[in-house]
N, C-alpha and C positions, 0 to 999 in steps of 0.2 A: 604428538604430530599438531603441525600449526598451519593452518592452511589462510593467506590470505584472503577478507570480505570480498578486495577488488576480483581475485581468478574466481571467485565464487559467481562474481556477476556476470563477468564475461562468460564463463563455461552456460551457466544460466542462459544469456540471453542470444547465445547462438544455438541454444539448443531449443529453446522457443522458432525462432528465426529458421531452421531447420526444417522443425516439425512443421512452419506455415507453408515453408517453399515445397515441402515434398506430399502434402494433402492439397488435393486437386477436388476431392469427393465431394458429392453434391448435397449427400446424407449429411448431418449432422447429429452427435450422441446430447444426454443430458449435461454430460460434463463438460467446465472449463477450467482453463489457467491462466494466470494474469503474474506477469514480473514487471517488475520497473524500477523507478529511481525516487527519490521522496525528498524534501528538501526544507526541515525545518522554521516556521515562523519566528518563533522566539529566539530572540538572541543566546538568551542563557545558554540553550539548547544547543545553538551553533558553535560557543565559544567551548564548552566544557564535551560535546559529543561530535560536534563535525557539521558539515555545512549539508553534507546528503548523508543520503542512506538508503536501504533496497525495502520493498513489499516486494511480499510474494503472496500468491492467493488462490482460492481454487472457487469456482463458482457450480452450483448446481440450479441448471435455467429449469423452471417451474412451468405445467402446461395450463396452470389452472390462468383466470381472468385477472389482468392485471389492476390495478389502479389508476389508470390514465390510458385512456381510450388512443388507439390507431394503432399502428404497427409497434407494437411494445414488448421487450424481451425481460419479463420479472426471473428475479435470480435470487437464492439466498447465497451468501459468500460469505468467506472466513478466509482472512489476511494477515500476514504477520508484517509490522514493521520494523523496524531497526535501525537506529543511527548510531554509530561509535563503536569503540572495540569492548576489550573485557573489560578495563578498568572505567571509563565515563561511557554510559549509554542512556539512551531512550527507546524502549520497547514498548509495543502496542500487540494486542490482538483482539481484533475486532470480527465481530458477528454479526451479519446485518440481512435486509433484508434489500434488494437493487432494482432498477428500473430503466431499461434503456429506450428511449422512444425514436424512432428511424421516420427522420426527416423527408426521404425520397419517398419515389413510388413502390409500392407492396413490391412489385416485380422484380426490383433490381437487387443487387448479390453485393451493390458497394453502396455507400454515400455516408453521409454525416449522420451523426445523432448527439442526442443530449439525455441527461439523467441524473437520479438522483439514489444517495443510498442513507440507510437510516439503520443504529442497530444498538448493541452493546460493547462498550470499549473496555479491556483491562489494560493502562498505560502502568509505563513505570518507568521511573528515572532512578538510576545509580551513578554511582560514583567514590570517586578517591582524591582527596586532597592531601598533600604533605606542608607540614608548615614548621618553621623553624623549631627548633627546641629551648628558647631562650639561652637560659644562662648556662645550661648543662650544655650547649651545644651543638646537642643531633638534632632530630627533626622526627616530628611526628605524625603518622599516616594515620587519617580517618576515613574511613569505608561508611557511606551513606547510601541508602536507597529508599524512596519513596513510592508508593504502587497507587492505585485510584480506581476501581470498577464505577464507570460514567457510561451518560449516553453519546452516541457521535451522529455528526451529519455529514454526508459528502454530497456537491454537484462535481458532474463529469460531462466533458464534449468531447467527442470522438469522431471519430471515421474507420467504416468499416471497408477494410480493401477489398478483401472477398468473402464468403459468406462465414467462412469459419474465424478471419484472422483481422483483427483492430488492432487500433492504437488512440489512447485516450490523454487527457489532460485533466487533472482533480483536483479539489483541493478538501482537506479532512478534517474537520473540527469537533473539538469538545469543549467542557469549561475548564478553567484555568482550576488546578490544585496545584495548593504549595507556592505559588508565584511561579508556576511551570504552565505555558501556552503549549498546550498537544496538537496545537493545528499544524499540519503538515501541507505543502503543495508536491504535486505529481506527474509526472506522465508515464505509464506503462504498455505494455503491447498486451494484447488480450489475445486468447487460442481459444476456440471451442471445440472438443475434439469429435 
């Protein structure tokens, strides 16, 4: 059974927006959900895997004291990023600590915020190349896969539309590995249950 990634993206975005529209509750839980689009910085990733991908994640919001003072929301977050299809793709699983610092008054339920995240990332690039077989006239298909566990950092800016729902833009960066730059730019919706 084959399901196109674009249909999954549309369904997931619709589910997040529907949940946000239905929710008007004042109380929030410690769990959140993130869904968005990512755009690779590396031209080789763009050429081989694609120009856009999916970022889906979950967050657990902490009640302990944040690193940055003020109206700050600390969390532990797990994200899955994917660009491309079955043959040529860039994937990442990222686990990290994040803080969002709200820039408005403390009693406001909406307003802008800025933040950061840092943690560990498992990034993987895999691909299939087909080359001519030379004198035999056939072709040769070569599959390759490279992965690396490394640290990542993220800078973000967003707007909390209501207490439970926001939108944000971000850049997530990790060191190069095997001439691949795993940096991505993205936009996503965030929802806190």
